[in-house]
N, C-alpha and C positions, 0 to 999 in steps of 0.2 A: 416557425413553430418551436416552442420550448416547453419544458416541464419543470415544476418546482417540487422538490421533496423537502418536507419540513423535518428537522431533527428536534424532537421535543424533549428538552432538558431544563424546563423551568426558566430561570433567569439566564441560563446559558444556551437557550434555544437559538437556532439559526436555520437559514434556508440554503438548500443546494439548488442552483440554477443550472439546468442542462439544456443545451440547444446550440444554435449557430450564431456567430457574431453577436455575442451577448455583451451588454454594458459592464464595465469593470468599476467597482467601487460605488455602486448605487447606494449602498448602505451608509456611505459617508457623506451624502448630500447635505449641504448646509454647514459643513465644517471648514470653512475658509481658513487658511493659515495653518491647518493641522499638518504635521510632518508625517510623510509616508516614506518608509524605507522599502524599496523593492529589491528583494533578494532573488537572484536567478543564477543559472550556470552558464558556462562558456558556450554551450550548444544552443540553449534556448534564448539567451539574451539578444543575440544578433537578429533573431527571427521576430521576437515579440516585445522586446524591451522598450523600444521607442513608442509603440502603440499603447502599451500599458502606461508608461510615464505620461504620455500626452492625455490619455483618458483621465488620469488622476489630476493632472494639472488643470484640465478643463473644469474640474469640479472645485478648483480653488485650493488644492492641496499643494504644499511644498514637497517636492519629490527628490529623494536621494536614491542612488542605485548602487548595489553591491553585487559583484559577479564572482562566483567561486568556480574552481575547475570542475568540469563535468566528471561524473563518476562517483562511485560509492566511497572512495577514499576521502572525499571531502566531508563526510559525516564524522568529523574528528574534533578533538579538543583544540587542536592547533588552528583549524579553520574557524571554529566557533570564536576563539579569542580574537582573531582578525576581524570578525563581524562585530563583536562588542566594540572594538576600537573604531571601526567605521561608523557605527551607530552613534557613539559619543561625539565624534568629530562632526557628524551631521546635525547634531543638536536634538536628538531624540529625547522626548520627555514622556511623562505618563499619559498624555493625551494622544501620543503618536500611535501609528499603526504600522506593523510589518506586513508586507504582502509577499507571499511565496509564489513565484512564477516559475513553474517547472514541474519536474516529475517528483517521485516519492522522496528521493534524497533531499532535494531542495525543500520540500514541504516539511520533512522531519527536522531538518537543520534550522530552517527559518522559524518553524514553530517553537523549537526549543529556545532559540534566541528570544522570541517574544515572551515565552513562559518565564524566563529567568531574568531578563533585563528589567531593571527597576522594579523587581519583584512581580513582574507580569504586566505586559501591555497587550493591546488588541492585535489580532492578526487576521488576514484574509488569505484563503487558499485559492489560487488560480492554477489548477492542475493542467498540464499539457501532455500527459501520457495517459493511456487507457488504464494502466495499473493504478496511477494516482487518482484518477476520476472515480473508480469503483471502490477503492480501498483506502489508501493512505491519507487522502485529503479529508476523509470523513471520520469523525469519532474522537478527535483530540489527542491522539497519541503523537508525541513528539520525542525526538531523541537523537543521540549519536552513538557511534560504535566505539568499542574498546578493542585492543588487540586480542582480548580473551573471547570476544563474541559480539554479536550484532545487537544494537539497541539496548545495551546494558546500562546506559545513563539516559534518563529522560524524565518527562513529566506529562501529565494529562492537562492539556490546555486547549479548550475548544476554540475554533475560529468564530468570527462573527458573521462570516459568509463564505460560501464556496461557489465559484463560478467555473463550471465545467463546459468550456466552449469546444464543441466537437470539431470545429474548423481546424483546431491545432493538431488534430490527429492526422491530417493530410501530410504533415511534414515528418511524421514519426517513422523511423526506419522499421523495416519489416520485422526484424528480430525483437525490437522493443515493443512493437504492437502485439506480437505473439506472446510476449512475456505477460502483458496485461490480460490476454485471453485466459491464461492459467487461473488468475484470480476470479474471472467471470465464471469459469467452470466450477470453481470451488463453491461459490454461492449456491448454485443449483444443487450440488452434492450435499452440502451441510444443512440446507434450509428449505429448498423448494424444488421438488421433483418435477413439477410442471415447467419451471424455468429451465431445468436441465434438458428436458425434452425440446423446449423452444430453441435452446442453444444448438442442439443436435440438428434440428430441422432447418435452422437458418445459418448453419456453419459456413456455407459458401458465400452468403451475403455478408456475413461478419468478416470473413477473410478479405472480401473486396471492399470493406469499410463503407458499406452501403448505409447512409445516414438513417434511412427509414427503418432498417433493422437494428442499428446501433442504439438509437435513442431510447426505445422502450426497454431494452435489455440493460443498458447502463442505469436507467432510472430504477428498474426493479432491484438491481444489485445495491443501489444506494438506499432504497426503501428497506431492504433486508438489514443492511448495516445500521440504519437508523433505528429499526426495531430492536436490534440486539443491544445497541448502545443505550437506548432508553431503559432497558431492563437492567443493564449492568455497565454503567459508564466507566468504572475504573478497573474492570477485569478482575473482579473478585469471584466470579463464577461463570455464568453462561457465556460471557463475551469470549471466553477461551475457545469456543467452537470455531471462531474465525481463524484459528491457528491450525486448522486441519492441513497436514502436510508440511507445516512450517518447522517442526522440531528437527526433522532431518534436513529440510530445505536450508535453514539457517546454518546448520552444521556444514553442509556442502559448500555454502558460500564462504564460510570461514576457511575450511580446509583447502579449497581451490584458490583462495586469495580473493579478498573482497574486490568486486568489480569484474573479475574474470568471467564469472557466470552471472547472468542476469537473475534477479530475484525470482521472476516467474518461471524461469527454466529450472532453477533448483527446487522450487515449490512443486513443479509438475512431477519431478522424480519423487519428491517427498510425499505427494498424494498417492502415487502408485504404491510406495512403501507402506503408507498408512492403510490403504485399501486392502492390501494383502494381509497385513496384520489383523485388520478388521474381519476378514473372511475367517481367519483362524480363531480369533478371540470373541467375536460378536455375531458370527453367522451372516456376515455381509455376503450376499449372493455372488458366486463367481461370475455369473453373467453380467452383473453390474460392474465388477472389476473390468471385465472385457469392454463394456460400454465406455467406461472412463478412459481406458487405454486407447481405444479407437478414436475417441473425441480429441484427446490430447495430440495424438499422432496427426489427426486431420488438421489441427492447428499448427503443425510443424514444431511441436514441442517435444523435448526429450522424455522418454519413459524408462530409461535405464541409465546406468553409469556410463556405458559405452556411448550412448547417444549424447550424454553430457560431456564426453571427452575427459572424464576424470578417473584417474587411478589413485585410490587411497586405501590404506590398510584399515580394516575394521576398527582396530583399537584407537586410531587417531580420530576417526569419525565418532566413535562412541564417547571419547573424551570431550569432543566438541559439543555433543548433545548434552553433556552434563552441565555445560554453561548456559543452557536454555533457561529463560526466565521462569518457566513453569516447573523447573526441576526442584525437588525437595530432597535434601540430603544426598545430592548427586544422582538421584533416581529420576529420570525424565517422566513426565506425565503426558500421555498422548491423548489426542482427540481421535476417536475411532467411530466408524460408521456402522449403524445397524441395518440401514437400508438407504436408498436415495432419499435425500431430504431429511434425514434423521441421524444425528450423531450424539455421542456422549463424550464428556470431557473428564479430565483428571484420572485417566486410566493408567495403571501401572502394568507393565508387560514384562514377562520373564525374560531374563538375559538370553536364554537359548533361542527364544522366539525372535528376539530382535536380531541376533546374529544370523540365524537361519534365513530370515526374510531378506536381510542384507545380501546374503550370498546369492539369492534368487534374482536380484535386480542388477 
């Protein structure tokens, strides 16, 4: 059984396929001789690289493979340059396709490679982590990090297909899987209170990676992102709601050293921070803050700095938040919740509220 979620963007529309043991590259049928560059990392490639290459080869494509070191530090100019070199030596041309096989780091990096190589070639997302399936593989955001902050160099470049094969989640370490659950929770909080309740009710099954529980919830997360991206493809407005918890989350990733804390772990703490600011600024009910905290804890995610194992002075974290992409004149703009399923974006928050809330987490 599988589900298809359509991302409606006119000429840039594509489908997200969600299920088990899905075919790879079906969208490329009839393109014999086309060059496909499969980009993966050192953790994922040994598990699924051969299967992916064989599937593409069976469709008549010429396949080259590039493997980058696992971890957030590979989202860099240095590694990107190595991929450009690999692509040119493999004979990539404007008819070629880049296939991202892996988690969010691989998808962002390979997507930016495709967006910029030869002024843009096609790419396919084959996410192998929960976080990538529900978030980073959908919507066309690609990019790399700079020492100053996360995702500061990038481009919007939509894939031609997303293949979210839930079978790959079996090999995902528990910590990585929990990291993805943070983004799942986010979708319920920002857009769909019914989804939030469903996540609460099926928490045990989700932790057990029950496929019957996972598939509809992953599909609903993808539907929400597709809805948001259709409204605002290039994040000029409402798409910012997807960044709930991310302003502090990205800052914690930077301050703690990229790759030391997983994205979802940092975002979980960031969501608690944003929820508490929301209670003060937007009347977000305290009992909903408690529900969010309880759900994140149930998924074994951090809800405080001590949980995250991070000690950092406020000024360092505040400076890191100033590098956020939503910052205007060094003043961060926050996504804040009014109630479950409803948030507002572009919120400026007084410095004393930011620091006081920081001290509470």
